C-alpha positions in Angstrom: -3.0 16.9 6.5 -6.1 14.7 7.0 -5.3 12.3 4.2 -5.7 9.3 6.4 -6.7 8.2 9.8 -5.3 10.4 12.7 -3.4 12.7 10.3 -5.1 16.0 10.8 -2.0 17.6 12.3 0.0 16.8 9.2 1.6 18.9 6.5 -0.6 21.2 4.3 2.1 22.7 2.2 5.2 20.6 1.3 7.3 23.7 0.7 7.0 24.7 4.4 9.0 21.6 5.4 11.7 21.9 2.8 14.3 22.7 5.5 13.4 19.5 7.2 13.6 17.6 3.9 17.0 19.1 3.3 18.1 17.9 6.7 16.8 14.5 5.9 18.7 14.4 2.7 21.9 15.3 4.4 21.3 12.7 7.1 20.5 10.0 4.5 16.9 9.6 5.6 14.0 8.7 3.2 10.7 10.6 2.8 7.7 8.3 2.9 4.7 9.9 1.3 1.0 9.1 1.7 0.4 10.6 -1.7 -3.1 12.2 -1.9 -4.4 15.7 -1.8 -7.1 16.6 0.7 -8.9 19.4 -1.2 -12.6 18.8 -0.3 -13.6 20.0 -3.8 -11.6 17.1 -5.4 -13.1 13.7 -6.0 -11.9 11.2 -3.5 -11.0 8.7 -6.2 -8.8 11.2 -8.1 -6.7 12.6 -5.2 -3.7 10.4 -5.8 -3.4 11.4 -9.5 -3.7 15.1 -8.5 -0.8 14.9 -6.0 1.6 13.8 -8.6 1.4 17.2 -10.4 0.8 19.3 -7.4 3.4 17.8 -5.0 5.5 15.0 -6.3 6.8 16.6 -9.5 7.8 19.9 -7.9 9.4 18.0 -5.0 11.5 15.8 -7.4 12.5 18.9 -9.3 13.6 20.8 -6.2 15.2 17.9 -4.4 16.2 15.3 -7.0 18.7 13.5 -4.6 16.1 12.9 -1.8 15.0 9.3 -1.8 11.2 9.2 -1.8 8.8 6.2 -1.3 5.3 6.8 -2.7 3.5 4.6 -0.2 0.7 2.2 -1.1 0.0 3.5 -4.6 -3.4 2.8 -6.1 -3.6 4.3 -9.6 -2.2 3.8 -13.1 -0.9 7.4 -12.9 1.2 6.6 -9.8 2.5 3.4 -11.3 3.6 5.2 -14.5 5.1 8.1 -12.5 7.2 5.9 -10.3 8.4 3.8 -13.3 9.7 6.9 -15.0 10.7 9.2 -12.1 14.3 8.2 -11.7 16.3 5.9 -9.4 15.5 8.0 -6.2 11.8 7.3 -6.4 10.1 4.0 -5.4 6.6 2.8 -4.3 5.0 0.2 -2.1 1.8 -1.6 -3.1 -0.6 -3.4 -0.8 -2.0 -6.9 -1.4 -5.6 -5.6 -1.3 -4.9 -3.0 -4.0 -3.4 -5.8 -6.2 -6.4 -8.1 -5.6 -9.4 -5.9 -5.5 -11.0 -2.9 -7.3 -13.7 -0.7 -5.8 -16.5 -3.1 -6.5 -15.3 -5.1 -3.5 -16.6 -2.3 -1.3 -20.2 -2.8 -2.4 -20.6 -6.5 -3.1 -24.0 -7.5 -1.5 -24.0 -4.3 0.5 -21.5 -2.0 2.0 -18.3 -3.9 3.0 -16.5 -1.8 5.7 -13.6 -4.3 6.0 -12.6 -3.4 2.4 -12.6 0.4 3.1 -9.1 1.8 3.3 -7.3 5.0 2.4 -6.2 5.4 -0.3 -9.5 3.9 -1.3 -9.8 0.9 -3.7 -9.9 2.2 -7.3 -11.4 1.1 -10.6 -10.2 -2.0 -12.5 -8.4 0.3 -14.9 -6.1 1.2 -12.1 -5.7 -2.3 -10.5 -4.4 -3.8 -13.6 -1.4 -1.4 -14.0 -0.5 -2.1 -10.4 -0.4 -5.8 -11.2 1.6 -5.1 -14.3 4.1 -3.0 -12.3 4.9 -5.8 -9.8 4.8 -8.4 -12.5 7.5 -6.6 -14.4 10.1 -7.4 -11.8 11.0 -3.7 -11.5 13.0 -3.0 -8.3 11.1 0.3 -8.0 8.1 -1.5 -6.5 8.1 -3.4 -3.3 5.9 -4.8 -0.5 4.1 -2.5 1.9 1.0 -4.0 3.6 -0.5 -0.9 5.0 -2.3 -3.3 7.3 -4.6 -1.3 9.6 -6.4 -3.0 12.4 -9.6 -1.5 13.8 -11.8 -3.2 16.5 -14.7 -4.8 14.7 -17.3 -2.7 16.7 -15.6 0.4 15.4 -15.1 -0.9 11.9 -18.7 -1.9 11.5 -20.0 1.5 12.6 -22.0 4.2 10.8 -18.7 6.2 10.6 -15.7 3.7 10.5 -12.0 4.0 10.4 -10.1 3.4 7.2 -7.9 0.4 6.9 -7.8 -3.3 5.8 -6.4 -5.7 8.4 -4.2 -8.0 6.3 -1.2 -8.7 8.5 -2.6 -12.1 9.5 -2.3 -13.4 6.0 -0.3 -10.8 4.1 2.2 -13.0 2.4 -0.5 -15.5 1.4 -2.6 -12.6 -0.1 0.4 -11.3 -2.1 1.2 -14.8 -3.3 -2.4 -15.1 -4.6 -2.0 -11.9 -6.5 1.4 -12.9 -8.0 0.1 -16.4 -8.8 -3.0 -15.0 -10.6 -0.7 -12.7 -12.7 1.6 -15.6 -13.6 4.5 -13.7 -11.9 5.5 -15.9 -9.0 9.1 -15.6 -10.1 9.1 -11.9 -9.2 7.4 -12.4 -5.8 10.6 -12.9 -3.8 12.3 -9.8 -5.1 9.2 -7.7 -4.4 8.8 -9.1 -0.9 12.4 -9.4 0.2 15.0 -7.6 -1.9 13.7 -4.5 -3.6 12.8 -2.6 -0.4 16.0 -3.2 1.5 18.1 -2.3 -1.6 16.3 1.0 -2.0 16.7 1.8 1.7 20.4 0.8 1.5 20.0 -2.0 4.0 21.2 -5.6 3.9 18.5 -8.1 3.0 17.4 -10.5 5.7 19.2 -13.8 5.8 16.3 -15.8 7.2 13.6 -17.4 5.0 10.0 -18.2 5.1 8.2 -21.0 3.1 4.8 -20.6 1.4 3.0 -23.7 0.1 0.0 -24.1 -2.2 -2.1 -25.4 0.6 -5.7 -24.3 1.2 -6.6 -22.9 4.6 -9.4 -20.8 6.1 -8.6 -17.3 7.5 -10.0 -16.9 11.0 -13.2 -14.9 11.1 -11.8 -12.9 14.0 -8.9 -12.7 16.4 -8.7 -11.1 19.9 -7.7 -7.5 20.2 -7.5 -6.7 23.9 -11.1 -6.8 25.0 -12.3 -6.5 21.4 -12.1 -8.5 18.2 -10.4 -7.9 14.9 -11.9 -9.1 11.6 -9.1 -9.8 9.1 -9.6 -9.2 5.4 -11.0 -12.4 3.8 -12.0 -13.7 7.3 -13.8 -17.0 7.0 -12.7 -17.5 3.5 -10.3 -20.0 2.0 -6.9 -18.9 0.7 -4.9 -21.1 -1.8 -1.5 -20.3 -0.3 -0.3 -20.8 3.3 2.8 -19.8 5.3 4.2 -23.1 6.5 7.6 -22.2 7.8 
């Protein structure tokens, strides 16, 4: 509970919901985990690594057949864990965790639009995430975790956690795969690995990305407010053209 925005009524002890998880297993449902601990004594940047030993490993031991998606992983420990945890465990990775390390939060001052949970980590963690998606492994797939907050609330003394990437998500992912020299694995990551793990048919429609510079809008309407997308006002090298 309390691991991310508006989650304070969540689960504090995974064992207390084992009957629910058993029912999910029998119904063929998947468990999607925001994998961090919330112990206030633990360092915020280490909470994902801790949850592997404290929650994920016992859960996999007790319910090996339950399909689990470790959502928006951010650390080398999580990437290594998913790669070796067996065929019933997978993970999503966001574009911003592939592109940025925690330095992005502090470039030229505090940058609230780069603040998300799980928080951006050190470069030693970003690189294994890139390696994981660049490997072509079907255990890793797209999950934007795009989280819009009105600009007035995001640029506040206490702001909500989340990067608004939905406006240019595919373009940001393409940038990450291009930089890694792994564009040949982008389609699988974006379109095939996730449906296959969920046991769903892949979409039959297509989209087209082109290497065509464009400027991300600085803001977009959000009711009576405005949203500021990640990289707003900046030029991206890839563009969704169809």
